[in-house]
N, C-alpha and C positions, 0 to 999 in steps of 0.2 A: 814667506810663504812655504821655501825649503828646508826650511830647519823642524818643519813638524814628524819629520821623517824620521830624526833620527831621534827626536825624543819620544815618538814611543816606544825606539828598540832600547831610546838610556829608566825608559818606564816599564816597561815587560824586566830587563837584568834588576832593578832595582823592588816590582812584584815579586822573582825570584832570590832572589834579597832577603825581602821580608817572609816571603810560607817557610825559609832556610834556620829565620830568626822564630819564627812562633814555635816550627817544634823546636828546635833547642832552647828554648824558654821554658815550654808545655813541659821539659824532660825534667830539665836542669835545678829551677828553681819549679815553679806549680805544682808539681811530681811532688817533696817536699815539704809542701804547703798542702798540698790533700792532705798525706798522711800524720800530719801534726795532728790532737782533736784541737788545740788554742785558734791555732787557725782555721779549721777544718768552714764553719760555721759560718766564716768575716772571711769568703771570697766574693759574697754578691751572688744578686740568682739567675742560674744556668737554664736558656730559654734552650741552648741548643750545644752538641759537644762543644769543648772551644773556649766557650765563650769567659769565663771563668781564666784563661787566662791575660783574653783583655784586658779585663775588670783588676788580676795585680801588675800588669803594666800599664793598665792606664792609673791605679794610685800607686807605683810605684816612682810614677813618670812626674806626679804631675807635683805642685807646686803644695808645698799644705796649705794655708790660703783657700786655696778654691778644695785643697778634698775636706780641708772641714765644712765650706761653706750646704758641703753634698752634701757631711755624716746632718746638719746643722735642716734641711727639707723634707720632704713629705717625700720623698721619692728615695729616703739614704739606704733599704733596700737593694735595690736596684747597683747601689756601688759596693765597692768592698773596700775595709776597715781599713786605714790608709796605716793607720797609728798601728796597729798591733801585727802588721804587715811588714812595716817598721823593723819594729822590734823582730821577730823574724829570720828576717834575710838579710844576706850579708855583703860589703858593697861591691862584688862583681855582683850581686841575683840585682841588685838596682842599678846597675849599669848595663846590664843586659837588657831591662827592663827602659831604660830607657833608650839605647837602639831599635830597639825593634818596637816600643811602642812610638816614638815619631817618624820613626823611616816610615813606617805602616800608615802615622796619621801625612806625614805629606806628602808619600805614594798616591794614597785616594782622591787625596785632596787633585791631589794635580794629573791624575787621570781624571778626573769629572772634567776640568776647568780645559783640558787638552779636547777630547771630547766634542766637545760646547761649540767650541772654537772652532775645531774642525771643522764639528756637522753646521755652523752659520759663514766661514767663513773661507774652507779651500772647498778648491770646486776641483777633482778629482775625473 
């Protein structure tokens, strides 16, 4: 029970780092991909500003077998084309994508789980 307070602090810190990585990845990698006519149409459908950053990070971070499965599905237009993106990104871009995407995913899931835990088991 005493662990909940420090965990919230850690998650808030991780959220700040995710925000910084989001901006950095968008400016360093995705901006370059948006300007390239070959990759411009391979970033996936963007419902709101910045979603293409998440699509690119996901495509560069997930294993190729999983992204190939996405490409074969009926909803393939929602996902970025990982093969084209891997051809036009450097090793640094892919490492930055992995750092951003996995910290984003782990932080998001952790916040949801800690919120559920706090609402069910912690008495204030």
